[in-house]
C-alpha positions in Angstrom: 150.9 57.5 109.8 148.6 60.0 111.4 147.8 63.6 112.2 147.3 64.5 115.8 144.4 67.0 115.9 144.2 67.4 119.7 145.6 66.0 122.9 145.1 66.1 126.6 142.3 65.0 129.0 138.6 65.2 128.0 136.2 66.6 130.6 132.4 66.4 130.3 131.2 69.2 128.0 134.5 69.6 126.3 134.9 68.9 122.5 136.2 65.4 121.9 139.6 65.4 120.2 140.8 62.4 118.3 143.7 61.2 116.1 142.9 61.4 112.4 144.8 59.2 109.9 145.4 59.7 106.2 146.4 56.6 104.3 147.3 56.2 100.7 146.8 53.0 98.6 147.9 52.5 95.0 147.0 49.9 92.5 147.6 48.9 88.9 145.4 46.8 86.5 145.8 45.7 82.9 142.5 44.6 81.3 142.6 42.9 77.9 140.0 44.2 75.4 139.0 43.6 71.8 136.8 45.6 69.5 134.8 48.6 70.6 135.5 49.7 74.2 133.4 51.9 76.4 135.2 53.4 79.4 133.2 55.0 82.3 135.1 56.8 85.0 133.5 58.2 88.1 135.0 59.9 91.2 133.6 62.3 93.8 137.0 63.8 94.7 140.2 63.4 92.6 141.8 63.9 89.2 141.3 61.8 86.1 143.7 61.5 83.1 142.9 59.4 80.0 145.2 59.0 77.0 145.7 56.7 74.0 147.5 53.4 74.6 147.8 50.0 73.1 145.0 48.5 71.0 144.4 45.4 73.0 144.6 46.5 76.7 143.3 49.2 79.1 145.9 50.0 81.8 144.7 51.7 85.0 146.8 53.2 87.7 145.0 54.4 90.8 145.8 56.3 93.9 143.3 56.3 96.7 143.5 58.5 99.8 141.4 57.7 102.9 141.2 60.1 105.8 139.5 59.8 109.1 139.6 58.0 112.5 141.9 55.0 112.5 139.2 52.4 112.9 137.1 53.8 110.1 140.1 54.2 107.8 140.9 50.5 108.4 137.4 49.5 107.6 137.3 51.5 104.4 140.6 50.2 103.2 139.5 46.6 103.8 136.3 47.3 101.8 138.3 48.7 98.9 140.6 45.7 98.9 137.5 43.4 98.8 135.9 45.5 96.1 138.5 47.4 94.0 137.0 50.2 91.9 137.6 48.5 88.6 134.9 46.5 86.9 134.8 44.9 83.4 131.6 43.7 81.8 132.2 42.6 78.3 133.5 45.6 76.4 132.5 48.1 79.1 134.9 49.1 81.8 133.8 51.0 84.9 136.4 52.7 87.1 135.9 54.5 90.3 132.6 53.2 91.5 133.5 52.7 95.2 131.1 50.7 97.3 128.3 52.6 99.0 129.3 50.9 102.2 132.4 53.2 102.3 130.2 56.0 103.6 131.3 57.1 107.0 130.4 60.1 109.1 134.0 61.0 109.9 135.8 59.5 106.9 136.6 60.8 103.4 137.9 59.1 100.3 139.6 60.7 97.3 140.8 58.8 94.2 143.1 59.8 91.3 143.2 57.7 88.1 145.6 57.5 85.2 144.3 55.4 82.3 145.6 54.3 78.9 143.1 53.0 76.4 142.8 52.1 72.7 142.4 55.1 70.5 138.9 54.1 69.5 137.6 54.0 73.1 134.4 55.7 73.9 134.9 57.7 77.1 132.6 59.1 79.7 134.2 60.8 82.8 132.3 62.3 85.7 134.1 64.1 88.5 132.4 66.0 91.3 135.6 67.8 92.5 138.9 67.4 90.6 140.6 68.0 87.2 140.2 66.0 84.0 142.6 65.6 81.1 141.8 63.5 78.0 144.2 63.2 75.1 144.6 61.3 71.9 141.3 59.4 71.5 138.8 59.1 68.7 135.9 58.9 71.1 133.2 60.0 71.3 134.2 61.7 74.6 132.0 63.1 77.4 133.4 64.9 80.4 131.2 66.3 83.2 132.7 68.2 86.1 131.2 69.8 89.2 134.3 71.8 90.3 137.6 71.6 88.4 139.4 72.3 85.2 139.3 70.1 82.1 141.8 69.8 79.2 141.0 67.9 76.0 143.4 67.5 73.1 143.7 65.5 69.9 140.1 64.3 70.0 139.1 62.9 66.6 135.4 62.2 67.3 132.5 64.1 68.9 133.1 65.8 72.2 130.8 67.0 75.0 132.1 69.0 78.0 130.0 70.3 80.9 131.6 72.2 83.8 129.8 73.8 86.8 132.8 75.7 88.1 136.2 75.6 86.3 138.1 76.3 83.1 138.0 74.3 79.9 140.8 74.1 77.4 140.8 72.3 74.0 143.1 71.9 71.1 143.3 69.8 67.9 139.6 68.9 68.0 138.4 67.3 64.8 134.8 66.2 65.5 131.7 68.1 66.7 132.4 69.9 70.0 129.9 71.1 72.6 130.8 73.1 75.7 128.5 74.1 78.5 130.3 76.1 81.3 128.5 77.7 84.2 131.4 79.6 85.7 134.9 79.5 84.1 137.0 80.4 81.0 137.0 78.6 77.7 140.1 78.4 75.5 140.0 76.6 72.2 142.7 76.4 69.5 143.0 74.4 66.2 139.4 73.2 65.9 138.2 71.7 62.6 134.7 70.5 63.5 131.6 72.5 64.4 131.7 74.2 67.8 128.7 75.1 70.0 129.5 76.7 73.3 127.4 78.3 76.1 129.3 80.2 78.9 127.3 81.7 81.7 130.2 83.6 83.3 133.7 83.6 82.0 136.0 84.7 79.2 136.4 82.9 75.9 139.5 82.8 73.7 139.2 81.2 70.2 141.9 80.6 67.6 142.1 78.7 64.3 138.5 77.7 64.0 136.6 75.4 61.6 133.6 76.2 59.5 130.9 76.4 62.2 130.7 78.3 65.5 127.8 79.1 67.7 128.9 80.9 70.9 126.7 82.5 73.6 128.2 84.2 76.6 126.1 85.7 79.4 128.9 87.6 81.1 132.5 87.7 79.8 134.8 88.9 77.1 135.5 87.1 73.8 138.6 87.1 71.6 138.7 85.4 68.2 141.7 85.2 65.9 141.5 82.8 63.0 141.5 82.4 59.2 138.0 82.1 57.8 137.3 78.9 55.9 135.1 79.2 52.8 131.5 78.7 53.7 132.0 79.2 57.4 129.2 80.3 59.6 130.3 82.0 62.8 127.9 83.5 65.3 129.0 85.2 68.5 126.7 86.7 71.1 127.4 88.2 74.5 124.9 89.7 76.9 127.6 91.6 78.8 131.2 91.7 77.6 133.6 92.9 74.9 134.3 91.1 71.7 137.6 91.4 69.8 138.0 89.8 66.3 141.3 89.6 64.4 141.2 88.3 60.8 144.2 87.7 58.5 144.5 90.1 55.5 142.9 88.6 52.4 139.9 87.1 54.4 136.8 86.6 52.4 133.5 86.8 54.3 130.3 88.8 54.8 130.5 90.4 58.3 127.9 92.0 60.5 128.7 93.4 64.0 126.4 95.2 66.3 127.1 96.7 69.8 123.7 97.7 71.3 125.4 99.6 74.2 129.1 100.2 73.6 131.7 101.4 71.2 132.8 99.8 67.9 136.4 100.1 66.8 136.8 98.8 63.2 140.0 98.7 61.1 138.3 96.5 58.4 136.8 98.0 55.2 133.2 97.8 56.5 130.5 100.4 56.7 130.3 101.7 60.3 127.2 103.4 61.6 126.7 104.9 65.1 123.4 106.3 66.6 121.6 106.5 69.9 120.9 102.8 69.8 124.5 101.7 69.5 127.0 101.0 66.7 127.2 98.6 63.8 129.5 97.5 61.1 128.5 95.7 57.9 130.0 94.7 54.6 131.9 92.1 52.5 135.6 91.4 52.7 137.2 90.0 49.5 135.6 88.8 46.3 133.4 85.8 46.0 132.9 85.5 49.8 130.9 82.5 50.9 131.6 82.7 54.7 129.5 84.7 57.1 130.4 86.2 60.5 127.8 87.7 62.9 128.9 89.4 66.1 126.5 90.9 68.7 126.8 92.3 72.2 124.1 93.9 74.3 126.5 95.6 76.8 130.1 95.8 75.6 132.5 97.0 73.0 133.5 95.4 69.7 136.9 95.6 68.0 137.4 94.4 64.4 141.0 94.3 63.3 143.4 92.8 60.8 145.9 90.2 62.0 149.2 90.9 60.4 150.8 87.6 61.3 
């Protein structure tokens, strides 16, 4: 199996053409475990998926692609067969640590992993280039991506997500959640624990939030649609971007919104003031309000509306 990148005679001074090969290898492992399990997954190039499985075993399915000159591909495959990228030391499992001897000038390696682990497994995933999906674990869960998208769902414990370039999506999060995104969008829905998020460049969509939110966006728009839990503390700040907030009728909260340089469109029964320094809206919704919402944007518009459904 190979790809012919060039053919014909080679004269002195001409670029050398050669046959490149791309070979796939797959493997499966079932590793018995007891008690607390820590799972560490690392890949420079490739996708990673982790989900809940049986209580007493971690199942790993891997697909490794090796591309390059035929001789180098053969050497790399032989090295992988001697040292497969699965290691178990006590209750810690490491997946994806390929031997450093695999480095070749003209050879590249990519690896995808599908993993099933006990629901109580502690997970740390690091991917330089690729997508990550983690579903149905108690955690804690840590996901760090250089370039790629991440999806997390049904996480009961604490969650930490860092993305240099890519989108993040989360749903049914029950523990504390922290997101740090350099460039990409953030989409969260059905969150019960505290959320802290920093987005340098990207849009943010939030729905059905819990009692605590701290959101800072350098450049991007924010949309928030949620009932307001009693005692909630939500703070949203954008340096440059619009903010749209939709609350169900009957919400009870103290609200402050300020647009330093932009318009403020308010359908809620708040006091709106406009002057040369921007626009603001303040007031209390409902009786006996214990929740507080603070919205601020330096350069952008704010819209405050009722959500009819």
